[in-house]
C-alpha positions in Angstrom: 0.4 0.0 0.0 1.1 3.4 -0.7 0.8 6.8 0.7 0.5 10.3 -0.9 1.9 12.5 0.4 -1.2 14.1 1.6 -1.4 11.3 3.9 1.9 11.2 5.7 1.9 15.3 6.1 -1.3 15.0 7.7 -0.4 11.9 10.0 3.2 13.8 10.4 0.9 16.9 11.6 -1.9 14.7 13.7 0.7 12.7 15.4 4.4 14.8 15.5 2.8 18.1 16.8 0.3 16.2 19.5 4.1 14.8 20.3 5.9 17.7 20.8 2.9 19.4 22.3 3.5 16.5 25.1 6.9 17.2 24.9 6.4 21.0 25.8 3.7 20.2 29.0 6.2 18.1 30.1 8.9 20.6 30.2 6.8 23.3 31.1 6.1 21.1 34.3 9.0 20.4 34.7 10.4 24.2 34.9 7.8 24.7 37.6 8.5 21.5 40.2 12.6 22.8 39.4 11.6 26.4 40.6 9.0 25.8 43.5 6.6 27.5 41.9 3.4 26.5 44.1 0.2 25.5 43.1 -0.7 28.8 41.8 2.8 29.6 40.0 2.5 26.4 38.1 -1.5 27.4 37.0 0.2 30.4 35.6 3.0 28.5 33.7 0.2 26.5 32.5 -1.5 28.9 32.3 0.7 31.3 29.9 2.7 29.0 27.8 0.6 26.6 27.4 -2.2 29.1 26.0 -0.9 28.8 21.9 -0.7 25.0 22.1 -4.6 25.3 23.5 -5.3 27.9 20.6 -3.8 25.1 17.9 -5.9 22.8 19.3 -8.8 24.6 19.0 -8.3 25.2 15.4 -8.2 21.9 14.8 -11.2 20.7 16.1 -12.8 23.6 14.9 -11.3 22.6 11.6 -12.6 18.6 11.8 -16.5 20.1 12.9 -16.6 21.9 10.0 -16.1 19.0 7.5 -19.0 16.8 9.0 
């Protein structure tokens, strides 16, 4: 079975970026732990640094919903 360029890029975008986002969240958690940020500081780190990730996820969900 041969894959088209569109299928390969869609797979890479979906799973590659999902793994990259997971890695970024792990880095944010590690940063909060090593800096002894506390609960409120950890919340602020996740809220501010992960806000762009949330926008990307919402964009993909909206595209998926509009294609249905």
